[in-house]
N, C-alpha and C positions, 0 to 999 in steps of 0.2 A: 810719468810713473818711473819706475826704477829702471826700466830697459831704456828709456830715452836717454838717462845719465850715462849710460855705457857708451854712447857715441858722441858726447860732447867733449869739448876741450880741443884747443889748437895744437897742431903738430903730432897727434896721435896717429898711430897706423890705424888703417881700416880694420874694423872688427868683423870677424867671421861668427856666424850664428852656429854654435856647437850644439847639434841635437843629440841629447842622451835618450836612450830608449831602453826597453827592458834587457836588451842583451848587451849593453854598455852602461852599467850603473857605476861608472868610476870616472875620476877626473885624470887619470894618469895620461891620457892621449891629448888632452887640452893644451893649447898654447897660451901664453900670458895674455893676449888680446882678445881670446875668444869669449864670447858672451854664451854661457851655456844655458839650455833651456830643456825642460822636460813637459810632455803634454799628456795628461791623462785623457784619454780618448775613450768615450763610452762606447763606441762601436767596436774598437779593440778588446776592450775589457769584457763585452758580451760575447764576441765572437771566440775569444779564447777561454771563456768560462772562468774568469777570474773570481776568487772568492775573496772576502773581506780580509783574510790573513795575508794573502798575495799583495793586495792593494796597500795595506797597512805596512807590509815589508818594505815595498818599494818606496812608499812615502817616507818611512824612517830613514832608509838608506839616502834618499835624496836630501834630507835635513842635514845630513853630515857633508854635503858636497856644495860647492859654489855654483848653485843652479837656480834659475828662476822656473818656478813650477805653473803650468797652466793646465786648465781643464776645457775640453771642447774638440772640435775637429782638427785633427793633427795638420793636414794639409793647409787648410785655411789659416790657422794660427801661425805656422812657421812661414808660409807664403807672406803674410802680413808683416811679421817680425823681420823677415829678410830683406825687406824694401830698404831698410836704413843701414845695410851692411854689405860686405862684398861677396856673400854667398853663404851657402850652408855647408858644414862639414859634419859627418857622422861616421860611425863604425858600421862595418857590414854585418849582416845578420842572415841566418838561413830561414828566418820567418818569412813566410809568403806575404802576410798582411803587411809587414814592414817594407819589404821589397817592393810591393804595390804603391805604397805612399812615397817611397823614394821616386819611383817610376814618374807618378804624378807631379811630384815637386819639380822634377827634371824639366817638366813641360814650362815651367814659369820662372825659375830660378836655377842658378849654377849649383850643383850638389856635388861635393866631393865625398866619396865612400872610402874610407880607410879600411885596411884589413882588419878583420878581428883577431883578438889574442888566440894564439894557438895552444890548446889544452895539452896535446902531446904530439911529438913528431913520431909517425909510426913507420916501420920498415914494411915496405911492400904495399900493395893495393888492398883496400877493403872493399868486398863486393857491395855493388850499389845496383839499383833498379834502373830502368829506362829514363827516368827523371833525374837521376843523379843522387837519389836519397839512398841512405843506407838500407840494405835489405834486412839485416838483423842487428839489433844493437849488441846482441851478445857476441857476435863475431868481431864487431868493433872493439868492444870491452876486453876480450880476450888478448888482443894485440896491445891496446892501450895499458891494461893492467900489467903485463910483462914489462913494459917500459918504465911506468910510474913506480912500480914496487921493486925495481932492480937496484 
């Protein structure tokens, strides 16, 4: 298939498997030898309650990127694809489902998690609950809006 072709050729540097997910639908962080993949996972789609419009948006976005698209169980697919490369690289996400898949993958393959893009640098702390999540989005937005619209 097309994936195997990414690893052929003498003298090439080892290829990293670059996992794009809903919180990193861009190629700006990819390196030239990365092989980008996206997995539509029915478990994630069901758990997050995706509608057809969101699925279509993600799919159409992926069509604009140099990415191989798969459907199925994320960990199984990525672990299988990663056997032919030096590891997996992805971008951090606050999504508990994605963090769970990263933890599962780390049990079987090397996974590098790059920091996600910063939306806005805030002055001072934003109130958070005991799990580190924002207490109120409105408090965050009040601080962010001042910075963004300044």
